[in-house]
N, C-alpha and C positions, 0 to 999 in steps of 0.2 A: 594149521601150519602146513607142512608138506615135507617131502623128502628132499634133502640137499645132496648134491653130487659133486664129484671131482674126477678128473681123468688121471688114472694111475698106471704107471709102467711098472709091472711087477718084476720084470727082468732087471731093469736098472735101478729100481727103487727110487723112482722120481715121480713127481706129481705136478699137475697144473690145476690151479684153483680158478673157477669161473669169476669170482669177485675181482681177482687181479686184472681181468680183462674188462671189467666194468659190467659184466653180465650178472644176471640173477643166478643162483646156484641150483634152482629147480631144473629138472631135465628139459622141459619144454621152453623154459626161459632161455637157457644158454644154447640150446641146439638150433634155435631159429634166429639168433642175433646176426646181424650183417657182419660186423667186425668183432668176432668173438673168439673164444677158446677153440671153436671148431676150425677156424683158419689156422690157429696155432697147431692143432692136432694134424692138420693136413700137411704142413711143412715138416713136422717131425716124422711123419710117415712117408714122405716123398722119396721115391727111388728114381734117380736120374734127373733131379732138378738142374736147371741151368742149360739145358740142351735144346730148348725151344721157346718160341714166343709164348708169353703168358706165365712163364716160370718166375719164381722169385729170384731176382738178381742179387744174390748174396753169396759170399764165400764163407759165411759163418758155418762152422762145423756142426752146429746143432741141427741144420737142415738135413733131414733123412736119418737122424741119429736114433730114431725109434723104429725104423723100418725092420720088420721081422720079429720085433719084441712082442711080449704078451701085454696087451693093453686092456684095461677094464674101466668102464664108466661106473665108479663105485658110489653107491648110495649109503647114507648114514643109517638107513633102516635095513640094510642088506643082512643076509644070514651070516651068523658067526661061523667061522671056520672055512668059509669059501675063499680060496686063493691065498690063504695064510696058514702058518703053522700053529698059531695060538687059537684053539677051538673056542675060546671064551670071548674072542673079539672078531669084528668084521674088518674087511680091507680098508674101509673108510677110516676106522679108528687106527689101525696099524700104520696106515700111510702118513699119519701125523709125524712119524719119525723119518720119512723119506725126504729127499731133496726137492724143494719147491723150485721149479725152473720157469715158472710163469713169466717173470719179468725178463729173463734171458730170451724167451721166445718172443715176447713183445718187442724187445730191442732188435731182434733179428727181423721181425716183420717191418720194422721201421727202416730197414735197408731199402724198402720199396718206397719211393718218393710219394706216390699217391697215398699209400697206406699211412705213412707218417703224417702227411698233411691232414688227412681225415682225423687221425688220432689227436693231433694238435688242435684242430678246429673244434672238436668236441669239447676239449678242455677249455679252450678260449671262450666258447659259448656259455660256459659255466663260470665266467670271470676268473679263470685260472684257479678254481677251487674244486677239490674232489673230496667227497665225504669220507673216503677211505684214506687214512693217514699214510699208510705204506705206499699206496698208488700215487698219492699227492707228492710224496718225497721222490718217487721214481720219476714222475713227470718233471719235477723241478730239476732233477739231475740231468735229465735228457734234454729239456728245452730251456732251462734257466728259469729263474724266478719271473713269473708273469710272462713267460715265453721269450725272454730277452736273447736267448741263444738260437732261436729258431730262424733258419734261413729258408728262403723259398726253394723247394726242391726242384731238381731238373728231371725231366722225363726223357726217356730214350725214344 
């Protein structure tokens, strides 16, 4: 097997799950994906977004919302008692009660036309089917059943 990870904000008690982004949950799987949770983490930590070329053009308040917070890439084999009050559990376990903001972050990333098109094209290449039911529902809500609501994005 291997160790599975998720990105946890211990300050806000929020979490992002690699599988929500379509990435594997092992450290080297999600840390090297092109369109993955790491892009999500970057926009959450961004300070000063929207002031220069190459920034995410989004007014979504989630951008930069983790800047300055305590962030941990928490593994399910991590030591108990680290970053948590309960010394019988590890952060990976405790974060099960935290707010999962993965799809909020993906929705924000879709404010970028290129990113949204790539996300859509990946789904379309799989005949509008996703093995993850929650992600499938999210994509149908975002793009419509079989992509019926997807419009060609405009680029600045």
